DSSP file (Angstrom, degrees, kcal/mol; ACC not computed):
  #  RESIDUE AA STRUCTURE BP1 BP2  ACC     N-H-->O    O-->H-N    N-H-->O    O-->H-N    TCO  KAPPA ALPHA  PHI   PSI    X-CA   Y-CA   Z-CA
    1    1 A M              0   0    0      0, 0.0   104,-2.1     0, 0.0     2,-0.5   0.000 360.0 360.0 360.0 138.4    0.7 -184.0   10.9
    2    2 A R  E     -a  105   0A   0    102,-0.2     2,-0.4   104,-0.0   104,-0.2  -0.894 360.0-163.5-104.8 131.7   -1.9 -184.1   13.8
    3    3 A V  E     -a  106   0A   0    102,-2.8   104,-2.7    -2,-0.5     2,-0.4  -0.955   9.2-143.3-118.3 131.8   -5.3 -185.3   13.0
    4    4 A G  E     -a  107   0A   0     -2,-0.4     2,-0.5   102,-0.2   104,-0.2  -0.802  10.6-168.0 -95.7 133.6   -8.3 -184.7   15.2
    5    5 A L  E     +a  108   0A   0    102,-3.1   104,-2.3    -2,-0.4     2,-0.3  -0.968  25.7 151.2-120.2 111.8  -11.0 -187.4   15.6
    6    6 A T        +     0   0    0     -2,-0.5     2,-0.3   102,-0.2   104,-0.2  -0.895   3.9 130.9-140.0 165.6  -14.1 -186.1   17.3
    7    7 A G        -     0   0    0    102,-0.4     3,-0.1    -2,-0.3     5,-0.1  -0.900  52.4 -62.4 164.3 170.7  -17.8 -186.7   17.5
    8    8 A N  S >  S-     0   0    0     -2,-0.3     3,-1.9     1,-0.2     5,-0.4  -0.153  70.7 -71.3 -69.2 167.8  -20.8 -187.2   19.8
    9    9 A I  T 3  S+     0   0    0      1,-0.3    -1,-0.2     2,-0.1     0, 0.0  -0.399 123.9  17.8 -58.3 133.0  -21.2 -190.1   22.1
   10   10 A G  T 3  S+     0   0    0     -3,-0.1    -1,-0.3    -2,-0.1    -2,-0.1   0.553  88.3 119.3  81.7   8.2  -21.8 -193.3   20.2
   11   11 A S  S <  S-     0   0    0     -3,-1.9    -2,-0.1    -4,-0.0    -3,-0.1   0.604  88.6-101.9 -84.1 -10.3  -20.6 -191.8   16.9
   12   12 A G  S  > S+     0   0    0     -4,-0.2     4,-2.6    -5,-0.1     5,-0.3   0.578  75.8 137.2 104.5  11.0  -17.8 -194.3   16.5
   13   13 A K  H  > S+     0   0    0     -5,-0.4     4,-2.9     1,-0.2     5,-0.2   0.935  76.8  47.0 -53.9 -49.9  -14.7 -192.4   17.6
   14   14 A S  H  > S+     0   0    0      1,-0.2     4,-2.3     2,-0.2    -1,-0.2   0.872 111.6  50.8 -64.4 -37.8  -13.3 -195.3   19.6
   15   15 A T  H  > S+     0   0    0      2,-0.2     4,-1.9     1,-0.2    -1,-0.2   0.936 113.3  44.5 -64.7 -47.0  -13.9 -197.8   16.8
   16   16 A V  H  X S+     0   0    0     -4,-2.6     4,-2.3     1,-0.2    -2,-0.2   0.908 113.0  51.7 -64.3 -41.9  -12.2 -195.6   14.2
   17   17 A A  H  X S+     0   0    0     -4,-2.9     4,-2.6    -5,-0.3    -1,-0.2   0.897 108.3  51.9 -61.9 -40.3   -9.3 -194.9   16.7
   18   18 A E  H  X S+     0   0    0     -4,-2.3     4,-2.4     2,-0.2    -1,-0.2   0.891 107.9  51.7 -64.1 -39.8   -8.9 -198.6   17.3
   19   19 A I  H  X S+     0   0    0     -4,-1.9     4,-1.2     2,-0.2    -2,-0.2   0.945 111.9  45.8 -62.0 -48.2   -8.6 -199.3   13.5
   20   20 A F  H  <>S+     0   0    0     -4,-2.3     5,-2.5     1,-0.2     3,-0.4   0.908 111.3  53.1 -61.9 -41.1   -6.0 -196.6   13.1
   21   21 A S  H ><5S+     0   0    0     -4,-2.6     3,-1.8     1,-0.2    -1,-0.2   0.913 106.5  51.9 -60.3 -43.3   -4.1 -197.9   16.2
   22   22 A K  H 3<5S+     0   0    0     -4,-2.4    -1,-0.2     1,-0.3    -2,-0.2   0.766 105.7  56.5 -64.5 -24.8   -4.1 -201.4   14.7
   23   23 A L  T 3<5S-     0   0    0     -4,-1.2    -1,-0.3    -3,-0.4    -2,-0.2   0.407 126.8-102.3 -85.9   1.8   -2.6 -199.9   11.5
   24   24 A G  T < 5S+     0   0    0     -3,-1.8    -3,-0.2     1,-0.3    -2,-0.1   0.538  75.5 140.0  92.7   7.6    0.2 -198.5   13.6
   25   25 A V      < -     0   0    0     -5,-2.5    -1,-0.3    -6,-0.2     2,-0.2  -0.730  57.3-117.5 -85.1 127.3   -0.9 -194.9   13.8
   26   26 A P        -     0   0    0      0, 0.0    80,-2.6     0, 0.0     2,-0.5  -0.451  32.9-164.6 -64.9 132.1   -0.4 -193.4   17.3
   27   27 A V  E     -b  106   0A   0     78,-0.2     2,-0.6    -2,-0.2    80,-0.2  -0.981  11.0-155.4-125.1 126.8   -3.7 -192.4   18.9
   28   28 A Y  E     -b  107   0A   0     78,-3.2    80,-3.2    -2,-0.5     2,-1.1  -0.897   8.7-152.3 -99.9 121.0   -4.0 -190.1   21.9
   29   29 A H  E  >  -b  108   0A   0     -2,-0.6     4,-2.1    78,-0.2     3,-0.3  -0.735  16.0-179.7 -96.8  88.1   -7.2 -190.8   23.8
   30   30 A A  H  > S+     0   0    0     78,-1.9     4,-2.6    -2,-1.1    -1,-0.2   0.848  76.6  53.6 -61.5 -39.3   -7.9 -187.4   25.4
   31   31 A D  H  > S+     0   0    0     77,-0.7     4,-1.7     1,-0.2    -1,-0.2   0.900 109.9  47.6 -66.5 -39.2  -11.1 -188.3   27.2
   32   32 A A  H  > S+     0   0    0     -3,-0.3     4,-1.6     2,-0.2    -1,-0.2   0.903 112.6  49.5 -65.9 -40.9   -9.4 -191.3   29.0
   33   33 A V  H  X S+     0   0    0     -4,-2.1     4,-1.7     1,-0.2    -2,-0.2   0.901 106.5  56.1 -64.8 -40.6   -6.4 -189.0   29.9
   34   34 A A  H  < S+     0   0    0     -4,-2.6     4,-0.5     1,-0.2    -1,-0.2   0.902 106.1  50.9 -58.7 -41.3   -8.8 -186.4   31.3
   35   35 A K  H >< S+     0   0    0     -4,-1.7     3,-1.1     1,-0.2    -1,-0.2   0.870 105.6  56.3 -64.7 -36.1  -10.3 -189.0   33.6
   36   36 A E  H >< S+     0   0    0     -4,-1.6     3,-2.0     1,-0.3     4,-0.3   0.855  97.7  62.6 -63.7 -33.8   -6.9 -190.0   34.8
   37   37 A F  G >< S+     0   0    0     -4,-1.7     3,-1.2     1,-0.3    -1,-0.3   0.687  85.2  74.6 -67.5 -15.7   -6.2 -186.4   35.8
   38   38 A L  G <  S+     0   0    0     -3,-1.1    23,-0.4    -4,-0.5    -1,-0.3   0.657  93.3  55.4 -68.0 -12.9   -9.1 -186.7   38.3
   39   39 A L  G <  S+     0   0    0     -3,-2.0    -1,-0.2    -4,-0.2     2,-0.2   0.554  83.8 108.4 -90.7 -10.8   -6.6 -188.7   40.4
   40   40 A N    <>  -     0   0    0     -3,-1.2     4,-2.7    -4,-0.3     5,-0.2  -0.497  68.5-140.4 -72.3 130.1   -4.1 -185.9   40.3
   41   41 A N  H  > S+     0   0    0     -2,-0.2     4,-2.2     1,-0.2     5,-0.2   0.848 101.9  52.9 -62.6 -35.5   -3.7 -184.2   43.7
   42   42 A D  H  > S+     0   0    0      2,-0.2     4,-2.0     1,-0.2    -1,-0.2   0.924 111.5  46.3 -64.8 -43.1   -3.4 -180.7   42.2
   43   43 A V  H  > S+     0   0    0     -6,-0.2     4,-2.9     1,-0.2     5,-0.3   0.920 110.6  53.3 -64.7 -43.6   -6.6 -181.3   40.3
   44   44 A K  H  X S+     0   0    0     -4,-2.7     4,-2.7     1,-0.2    -1,-0.2   0.914 108.5  50.0 -57.7 -43.4   -8.3 -182.6   43.4
   45   45 A A  H  X S+     0   0    0     -4,-2.2     4,-2.0     2,-0.2    -1,-0.2   0.915 112.4  46.5 -63.3 -43.3   -7.4 -179.5   45.3
   46   46 A I  H  X S+     0   0    0     -4,-2.0     4,-2.1     1,-0.2    -2,-0.2   0.930 115.5  45.6 -64.3 -45.3   -8.7 -177.2   42.6
   47   47 A L  H  X>S+     0   0    0     -4,-2.9     4,-3.4     2,-0.2     5,-0.5   0.849 109.4  55.0 -69.8 -33.5  -11.9 -179.1   42.3
   48   48 A R  H  X5S+     0   0    0     -4,-2.7     4,-1.7    -5,-0.3    -1,-0.2   0.919 110.9  46.4 -62.3 -42.5  -12.4 -179.3   46.1
   49   49 A N  H  <5S+     0   0    0     -4,-2.0    -2,-0.2    -5,-0.2    -1,-0.2   0.889 120.2  39.1 -65.5 -39.9  -12.1 -175.5   46.2
   50   50 A E  H  <5S+     0   0    0     -4,-2.1    -2,-0.2    -5,-0.1    -3,-0.2   0.897 132.3  20.4 -79.0 -42.2  -14.5 -175.1   43.3
   51   51 A F  H  <5S-     0   0    0     -4,-3.4     3,-0.4     1,-0.2    -3,-0.2   0.552  99.1-134.8-111.6 -10.9  -17.1 -177.8   44.0
   52   52 A G    ><< -     0   0    0     -4,-1.7     3,-1.1    -5,-0.5    -1,-0.2  -0.184  42.2 -52.4  85.5-178.8  -16.7 -178.6   47.7
   53   53 A E  G >  S+     0   0    0      1,-0.2     3,-2.2     2,-0.1    -1,-0.2   0.645 114.2  84.8 -72.2 -16.3  -16.5 -181.8   49.6
   54   54 A T  G 3  S+     0   0    0     -3,-0.4    -1,-0.2     1,-0.3    -2,-0.1   0.700  86.4  55.7 -64.9 -17.1  -19.8 -183.2   48.1
   55   55 A I  G <  S+     0   0    0     -3,-1.1     7,-3.9    -8,-0.1     2,-0.4   0.379  96.6  85.5 -94.1   5.7  -17.9 -184.5   45.1
   56   56 A F  E <   -C   61   0B   0     -3,-2.2     2,-0.4     5,-0.3     5,-0.2  -0.871  47.3-179.9-113.1 141.3  -15.5 -186.5   47.2
   57   57 A T  E >  S-C   60   0B   0      3,-2.9     3,-1.6    -2,-0.4    -3,-0.0  -0.970  83.8 -15.7-132.8 118.6  -15.8 -190.0   48.7
   58   58 A D  T 3  S-     0   0    0     -2,-0.4     3,-0.1     1,-0.3    -1,-0.1   0.895 127.4 -56.6  52.7  44.2  -12.8 -191.2   50.8
   59   59 A N  T 3  S+     0   0    0      1,-0.2     2,-0.4    -6,-0.1    -1,-0.3   0.589 118.2 109.7  64.0  14.0  -10.6 -188.4   49.3
   60   60 A E  E <  S-C   57   0B   0     -3,-1.6    -3,-2.9   -16,-0.0     2,-0.3  -0.906  79.5-102.2-113.8 148.1  -11.3 -189.6   45.8
   61   61 A I  E     -C   56   0B   0    -23,-0.4     2,-1.0    -2,-0.4    -5,-0.3  -0.529  26.3-139.3 -70.7 127.0  -13.5 -187.7   43.3
   62   62 A N     >  -     0   0    0     -7,-3.9     4,-2.4    -2,-0.3     5,-0.2  -0.783  14.1-161.0 -85.7 103.4  -16.9 -189.2   43.0
   63   63 A K  H  > S+     0   0    0     -2,-1.0     4,-2.8     1,-0.2    -1,-0.2   0.841  87.2  52.6 -60.4 -35.7  -17.4 -189.0   39.2
   64   64 A Q  H  > S+     0   0    0      2,-0.2     4,-2.6     1,-0.2    -1,-0.2   0.918 109.7  48.3 -67.6 -41.9  -21.1 -189.4   39.5
   65   65 A A  H  > S+     0   0    0      2,-0.2     4,-1.2     1,-0.2    -2,-0.2   0.909 114.2  47.0 -63.6 -41.2  -21.5 -186.6   42.0
   66   66 A L  H  X S+     0   0    0     -4,-2.4     4,-2.7   -11,-0.2     3,-0.4   0.923 112.0  50.3 -64.8 -44.1  -19.3 -184.3   39.9
   67   67 A A  H  X S+     0   0    0     -4,-2.8     4,-2.5     1,-0.2    -2,-0.2   0.897 104.9  57.5 -60.9 -41.0  -21.3 -185.3   36.7
   68   68 A D  H  < S+     0   0    0     -4,-2.6    -1,-0.2     1,-0.2    -2,-0.2   0.849 113.3  41.1 -59.0 -33.4  -24.6 -184.5   38.5
   69   69 A I  H >< S+     0   0    0     -4,-1.2     3,-1.0    -3,-0.4    -2,-0.2   0.950 119.1  40.3 -78.1 -52.2  -23.3 -181.0   39.2
   70   70 A V  H >< S+     0   0    0     -4,-2.7     3,-0.8     1,-0.2     7,-0.5   0.792 110.4  55.5 -76.3 -27.4  -21.6 -180.1   35.9
   71   71 A F  T 3< S+     0   0    0     -4,-2.5    -1,-0.2    -5,-0.3    -3,-0.1   0.478 111.5  46.0 -86.1   1.8  -24.2 -181.6   33.5
   72   72 A N  T <  S+     0   0    0     -3,-1.0     2,-0.3     1,-0.2    -1,-0.2   0.302 114.9  48.2-115.1   4.6  -26.9 -179.6   35.1
   73   73 A N    <>  -     0   0    0     -3,-0.8     4,-2.3    -4,-0.2     3,-0.3  -0.852  61.3-162.4-150.2 106.5  -25.0 -176.3   35.1
   74   74 A V  H  > S+     0   0    0     -2,-0.3     4,-2.5     1,-0.2     5,-0.2   0.833  94.0  55.6 -61.9 -33.6  -23.1 -175.0   32.1
   75   75 A D  H  > S+     0   0    0      2,-0.2     4,-1.9     1,-0.2    -1,-0.2   0.904 109.5  46.3 -65.5 -40.1  -21.1 -172.6   34.2
   76   76 A K  H  > S+     0   0    0     -3,-0.3     4,-2.5     2,-0.2    -2,-0.2   0.875 111.4  52.2 -69.4 -37.3  -19.9 -175.4   36.4
   77   77 A L  H  X S+     0   0    0     -4,-2.3     4,-2.5    -7,-0.5    -2,-0.2   0.924 109.6  49.4 -63.0 -43.9  -19.1 -177.6   33.3
   78   78 A N  H  X S+     0   0    0     -4,-2.5     4,-2.3     2,-0.2    -2,-0.2   0.890 110.0  51.4 -61.4 -39.3  -17.1 -174.7   31.8
   79   79 A K  H  X S+     0   0    0     -4,-1.9     4,-1.5     2,-0.2    -2,-0.2   0.927 109.2  49.8 -64.7 -44.4  -15.2 -174.4   35.1
   80   80 A L  H  X S+     0   0    0     -4,-2.5     4,-2.7     1,-0.2     3,-0.3   0.925 111.8  48.7 -59.0 -44.9  -14.4 -178.1   35.2
   81   81 A N  H  X S+     0   0    0     -4,-2.5     4,-2.5     1,-0.2    -1,-0.2   0.877 106.9  55.9 -63.2 -37.8  -13.1 -177.9   31.6
   82   82 A Q  H  < S+     0   0    0     -4,-2.3    -1,-0.2     1,-0.2    -2,-0.2   0.806 113.1  42.8 -64.1 -28.9  -11.0 -174.8   32.5
   83   83 A V  H  X S+     0   0    0     -4,-1.5     4,-0.6    -3,-0.3    -2,-0.2   0.928 122.3  35.0 -80.0 -49.1   -9.4 -176.9   35.2
   84   84 A I  H >X S+     0   0    0     -4,-2.7     4,-2.0     1,-0.2     3,-0.7   0.892 105.1  66.7 -78.4 -42.1   -8.9 -180.2   33.3
   85   85 A H  H 3X S+     0   0    0     -4,-2.5     4,-3.1    -5,-0.3     5,-0.2   0.857  96.4  53.7 -55.9 -43.2   -8.1 -179.0   29.7
   86   86 A P  H 3> S+     0   0    0      0, 0.0     4,-2.2     0, 0.0    -1,-0.3   0.892 110.0  49.1 -60.3 -36.1   -4.8 -177.3   30.5
   87   87 A F  H <X S+     0   0    0     -3,-0.7     4,-2.2    -4,-0.6    -2,-0.2   0.921 114.3  45.1 -64.9 -43.7   -3.5 -180.6   32.0
   88   88 A V  H  X S+     0   0    0     -4,-2.0     4,-2.9     2,-0.2     5,-0.2   0.906 111.6  52.3 -68.0 -41.8   -4.7 -182.6   29.0
   89   89 A I  H  X S+     0   0    0     -4,-3.1     4,-2.5    -5,-0.2    -1,-0.2   0.928 111.3  46.6 -61.0 -45.5   -3.2 -180.1   26.5
   90   90 A E  H  X S+     0   0    0     -4,-2.2     4,-2.2    -5,-0.2    -1,-0.2   0.921 113.4  48.9 -62.9 -43.2    0.2 -180.2   28.2
   91   91 A D  H  X S+     0   0    0     -4,-2.2     4,-2.4     1,-0.2    -2,-0.2   0.906 111.4  50.2 -62.6 -41.6    0.1 -184.0   28.3
   92   92 A Y  H  X S+     0   0    0     -4,-2.9     4,-2.7     2,-0.2    -2,-0.2   0.913 108.6  51.5 -63.4 -43.5   -0.9 -184.1   24.7
   93   93 A E  H  X S+     0   0    0     -4,-2.5     4,-1.3     1,-0.2    -1,-0.2   0.915 112.1  46.5 -60.9 -42.4    1.9 -181.8   23.7
   94   94 A N  H  X S+     0   0    0     -4,-2.2     4,-0.8     1,-0.2    -1,-0.2   0.891 111.3  52.8 -65.0 -39.4    4.4 -184.0   25.5
   95   95 A W  H >< S+     0   0    0     -4,-2.4     3,-1.0     1,-0.2     4,-0.4   0.907 105.1  54.2 -61.8 -43.6    2.8 -187.1   23.9
   96   96 A T  H >< S+     0   0    0     -4,-2.7     3,-1.2     1,-0.3    -1,-0.2   0.839 100.5  60.5 -63.6 -31.7    3.2 -185.7   20.4
   97   97 A K  H >< S+     0   0    0     -4,-1.3     3,-0.6     1,-0.3    -1,-0.3   0.779 102.8  52.8 -64.8 -25.9    7.0 -185.1   21.1
   98   98 A K  T << S+     0   0    0     -3,-1.0    -1,-0.3    -4,-0.8    -2,-0.2   0.556 109.7  49.2 -83.8  -8.8    7.3 -188.9   21.6
   99   99 A H  T X   +     0   0    0     -3,-1.2     3,-0.9    -4,-0.4    -1,-0.2  -0.100  67.5 121.5-122.8  34.7    5.6 -189.6   18.3
  100  100 A T  T <   +     0   0    0     -3,-0.6    -1,-0.1     1,-0.2    -2,-0.1   0.680  67.4  65.1 -73.8 -16.9    7.5 -187.4   15.9
  101  101 A K  T 3  S+     0   0    0     -3,-0.2     2,-0.3     3,-0.0    -1,-0.2   0.673  84.0  90.3 -80.4 -15.6    8.7 -190.3   13.7
  102  102 A S  S <  S-     0   0    0     -3,-0.9     3,-0.1     1,-0.1   -77,-0.1  -0.590  80.2-132.9 -80.0 141.3    5.1 -191.1   12.6
  103  103 A F  S    S-     0   0    0     -2,-0.3     2,-0.3     1,-0.2    -1,-0.1   0.898  88.3  -4.4 -59.9 -39.7    3.9 -189.3    9.5
  104  104 A Y        -     0   0    0     -3,-0.0     2,-0.3  -102,-0.0  -102,-0.2  -0.983  62.9-158.1-149.1 161.3    0.7 -188.4   11.4
  105  105 A S  E     -a    2   0A   0   -104,-2.1  -102,-2.8    -2,-0.3     2,-0.4  -0.911  16.1-131.7-134.7 163.2   -0.9 -189.0   14.8
  106  106 A I  E     -ab   3  27A   0    -80,-2.6   -78,-3.2    -2,-0.3     2,-0.6  -0.938   4.9-157.2-122.2 138.1   -4.5 -188.9   15.9
  107  107 A I  E     -ab   4  28A   0   -104,-2.7  -102,-3.1    -2,-0.4     2,-0.6  -0.972  12.6-159.0-109.9 119.8   -6.1 -187.2   18.9
  108  108 A E  E     +ab   5  29A   0    -80,-3.2   -78,-1.9    -2,-0.6   -77,-0.7  -0.878  28.9 149.1 -97.8 121.5   -9.4 -188.8   19.8
  109  109 A A        -     0   0    0   -104,-2.3  -102,-0.4    -2,-0.6     3,-0.2  -0.981  50.1-143.6-156.2 138.5  -11.6 -186.4   21.9
  110  110 A A  S    S+     0   0    0     -2,-0.3     2,-0.6     1,-0.3  -103,-0.2   0.886 105.2  38.7 -67.0 -38.5  -15.2 -185.6   22.5
  111  111 A I  S    S+     0   0    0      1,-0.1    -1,-0.3    -3,-0.1     3,-0.1  -0.944  71.2 143.0-115.0 111.1  -14.3 -181.9   22.8
  112  112 A L        +     0   0    0     -2,-0.6     2,-2.1    -3,-0.2    -1,-0.1   0.766  51.7  70.2-115.9 -42.1  -11.6 -180.9   20.4
  113  113 A L        +     0   0    0      4,-0.1    -1,-0.1     3,-0.1     3,-0.0  -0.404  69.7 123.9 -89.0  65.9  -12.2 -177.5   19.0
  114  114 A K  S >> S-     0   0    0     -2,-2.1     3,-2.2    -3,-0.1     4,-0.6  -0.871  74.1 -79.6-117.6 154.2  -11.4 -175.5   22.2
  115  115 A P  T 34 S+     0   0    0      0, 0.0     4,-0.1     0, 0.0    -1,-0.1  -0.264 117.6  19.9 -52.8 132.3   -8.8 -172.7   22.6
  116  116 A G  T 34 S+     0   0    0      2,-0.4     3,-0.1   -27,-0.0    -3,-0.1   0.176 100.1  91.3  95.0 -17.1   -5.4 -174.2   23.0
  117  117 A M  T <4 S+     0   0    0     -3,-2.2     2,-0.5     1,-0.2    -4,-0.1   0.827  87.6  43.4 -79.9 -31.2   -6.1 -177.6   21.5
  118  118 A I     <        0   0    0     -4,-0.6    -2,-0.4     1,-0.1    -1,-0.2  -0.958 360.0 360.0-122.3 128.4   -5.2 -176.7   17.9
  119  119 A K              0   0    0     -2,-0.5    -1,-0.1    -3,-0.1    -2,-0.0   0.354 360.0 360.0-117.4 360.0   -2.2 -174.7   17.0
């Protein structure tokens, strides 16, 4: 069984996830994984095309510059999510295959109820 753990910033997701993890329940930290994908060359190329060079510093994504754009423009935020979410969903699906012996696992994510996240 897959269990979703979601909530606003500061709602305690990480604390609850840590408790379950200490109890031996596998926990997938989707937000942390999403940040790792910002290092992926394919993602960088897509984001460079979409947002331009202003979000890059020394060929790395400047997270603050990207945040300044997407958190002030819902269309740009949606575009960023359209780029990152498929990578995270695929990674999560692969992760779940490694944890089939557990009765249940948890996905911790700020944004959970999006198309493709729940089957």
